[in-house]
RODO-2510 file (C-alpha; in nm, 4 decimals, decimal comma):
residues 145
     n   res          X          Y          Z
     1     x     0,2763    -0,4058     2,9840
     2     x     0,4193    -0,6183     2,7063
     3     x     0,6505    -0,4416     2,4601
     4     x     0,5187    -0,4349     2,1045
     5     x     0,7800    -0,5324     1,8400
     6     x     0,7361    -0,3483     1,5056
     7     x     0,9167    -0,4555     1,1942
     8     x     0,8913    -0,3436     0,8304
     9     x     0,9641    -0,6187     0,5706
    10     x     0,9291    -0,6648     0,1978
    11     x     0,7242    -0,9595     0,0918
    12     x     0,8910    -1,1452    -0,2002
    13     x     0,7534    -1,4978    -0,2072
    14     x     0,4161    -1,6685    -0,2431
    15     x     0,3952    -1,7880     0,1178
    16     x     0,4572    -1,4271     0,2395
    17     x     0,1881    -1,2877     0,0001
    18     x    -0,0504    -1,5629     0,1266
    19     x     0,0166    -1,4458     0,4857
    20     x    -0,0734    -1,0880     0,3868
    21     x    -0,4064    -1,1881     0,2336
    22     x    -0,5932    -1,1643     0,5674
    23     x    -0,5169    -0,7927     0,5666
    24     x    -0,5498    -0,7314     0,1892
    25     x    -0,8986    -0,8877     0,1782
    26     x    -1,0289    -0,6202     0,4113
    27     x    -0,9952    -0,3691     0,1300
    28     x    -0,9977    -0,5942    -0,1759
    29     x    -1,3251    -0,7714    -0,0839
    30     x    -1,3865    -0,8895    -0,4409
    31     x    -1,0716    -1,1118    -0,4430
    32     x    -1,0510    -1,4669    -0,3201
    33     x    -0,7116    -1,5964    -0,2201
    34     x    -0,6448    -1,7823    -0,5460
    35     x    -0,7231    -1,4784    -0,7662
    36     x    -0,5188    -1,2543    -0,5313
    37     x    -0,2124    -1,4766    -0,5582
    38     x    -0,2523    -1,5006    -0,9297
    39     x    -0,2623    -1,1227    -0,9636
    40     x     0,0260    -1,0582    -0,7218
    41     x     0,2516    -1,2973    -0,9137
    42     x     0,1664    -1,1184    -1,2338
    43     x     0,2113    -0,7684    -1,1162
    44     x     0,5189    -0,8607    -0,9110
    45     x     0,6843    -0,9548    -1,2437
    46     x     0,5930    -0,6015    -1,3676
    47     x     0,7701    -0,4310    -1,0738
    48     x     0,4946    -0,4318    -0,8085
    49     x     0,6428    -0,4436    -0,4537
    50     x     0,4643    -0,5254    -0,1326
    51     x     0,5957    -0,4094     0,2033
    52     x     0,4448    -0,5328     0,5280
    53     x     0,4421    -0,3895     0,8757
    54     x     0,4482    -0,6628     1,1406
    55     x     0,3430    -0,6234     1,4989
    56     x     0,4883    -0,9008     1,7133
    57     x     0,5682    -1,1036     1,3935
    58     x     0,2141    -1,0780     1,2597
    59     x     0,1319    -0,8811     0,9404
    60     x    -0,0989    -0,5967     1,0391
    61     x    -0,0519    -0,3535     0,7484
    62     x     0,0714    -0,3580     0,3894
    63     x     0,1595    -0,1169     0,1159
    64     x     0,1823    -0,2209    -0,2451
    65     x     0,3470     0,0115    -0,5017
    66     x     0,5225     0,0393    -0,8356
    67     x     0,7965     0,2742    -0,9454
    68     x     0,7033     0,4003    -1,2884
    69     x     0,7475     0,6882    -1,5301
    70     x     0,4945     0,8795    -1,7341
    71     x     0,4559     1,2238    -1,8994
    72     x     0,2460     1,3908    -1,6302
    73     x     0,4422     1,2756    -1,3208
    74     x     0,7876     1,1877    -1,4466
    75     x     0,9527     0,9131    -1,2440
    76     x     0,7220     0,8428    -0,9479
    77     x     0,5820     0,5915    -0,7076
    78     x     0,2245     0,4803    -0,7548
    79     x     0,0698     0,3306    -0,4431
    80     x    -0,1832     0,0688    -0,5411
    81     x    -0,2668    -0,0614    -0,1917
    82     x    -0,2347     0,0738     0,1611
    83     x    -0,4269    -0,1395     0,4097
    84     x    -0,4131    -0,1563     0,7863
    85     x    -0,5960    -0,4389     0,9684
    86     x    -0,9280    -0,2899     1,0924
    87     x    -0,8348    -0,3950     1,4536
    88     x    -0,4972    -0,2163     1,4374
    89     x    -0,5869     0,1202     1,2883
    90     x    -0,4926     0,4579     1,4422
    91     x    -0,1585     0,3366     1,5607
    92     x     0,0443     0,5159     1,2943
    93     x     0,1100     0,2087     1,0847
    94     x    -0,0128     0,3568     0,7582
    95     x     0,2007     0,6614     0,8194
    96     x     0,5083     0,4484     0,8863
    97     x     0,4559     0,2518     0,5616
    98     x     0,3999     0,5590     0,3476
    99     x     0,7142     0,7245     0,4980
   100     x     0,9076     0,4101     0,4271
   101     x     0,7947     0,4099     0,0641
   102     x     0,8676     0,7832     0,0331
   103     x     1,2299     0,7078     0,1287
   104     x     1,2447     0,4310    -0,1357
   105     x     1,1161     0,6909    -0,3867
   106     x     1,3792     0,9488    -0,2909
   107     x     1,6601     0,6831    -0,3181
   108     x     1,5349     0,5852    -0,6659
   109     x     1,5141     0,9466    -0,7995
   110     x     1,1320     0,9645    -0,7913
   111     x     0,9741     1,3086    -0,8045
   112     x     0,6229     1,2242    -0,6827
   113     x     0,4346     0,9713    -0,4621
   114     x     0,0790     0,9373    -0,5721
   115     x    -0,2280     0,7146    -0,5104
   116     x    -0,6011     0,6928    -0,5688
   117     x    -0,8597     0,6504    -0,2970
   118     x    -1,2278     0,5633    -0,3446
   119     x    -1,4861     0,8379    -0,2989
   120     x    -1,6545     0,6274    -0,0270
   121     x    -1,3444     0,6554     0,2027
   122     x    -1,3536     1,0100     0,3556
   123     x    -1,1529     0,8994     0,6657
   124     x    -0,8713     0,7881     0,4374
   125     x    -0,8855     1,1177     0,2478
   126     x    -0,8532     1,3067     0,5697
   127     x    -0,5523     1,0949     0,6627
   128     x    -0,3830     1,1531     0,3280
   129     x    -0,4427     1,5289     0,3238
   130     x    -0,4074     1,6280     0,6866
   131     x    -0,1538     1,3749     0,8283
   132     x     0,0465     1,2852     0,5197
   133     x     0,0241     1,6217     0,3358
   134     x    -0,0990     1,4874     0,0001
   135     x    -0,2740     1,7288    -0,2391
   136     x    -0,6052     1,6289    -0,3938
   137     x    -0,5478     1,7035    -0,7599
   138     x    -0,7820     1,4934    -0,9737
   139     x    -1,0531     1,2371    -1,0071
   140     x    -0,9804     0,8884    -1,1259
   141     x    -1,2208     0,7661    -1,3886
   142     x    -1,2970     0,3994    -1,4603
   143     x    -1,4955     0,2215    -1,7225
   144     x    -1,5663    -0,1495    -1,7306
   145     x    -1,4951    -0,3226    -2,0601
***
């Protein structure tokens, strides 16, 4: 059986972000590649970081996050995106990326790691609560303008 090579790597350039789009679009179905790249460039300038997990040199999972500070959480990491390719799920890749980002948070003096997950994703909620030990503490409200 062929050995699987796993690598975690930060994506810093447009060509790397473009390579990640095939995974990102599985969750962010409303984005086309041009809009996605436009948004990533904008939020990257505001501190957004994207980390990929590669299996045999192919991006199969990504996590996007920002280190920020506010009154209710202090200095913390906000995870905007955690996506594993639908054909590569249940291999522990999401857990590896979250653990990697937790370590970044600790090294940067963050007190909390938080995220939001859509109500339509009960399998993700189970993963966050049971495997990753997150506490469900609130609802996220959204209003279109």
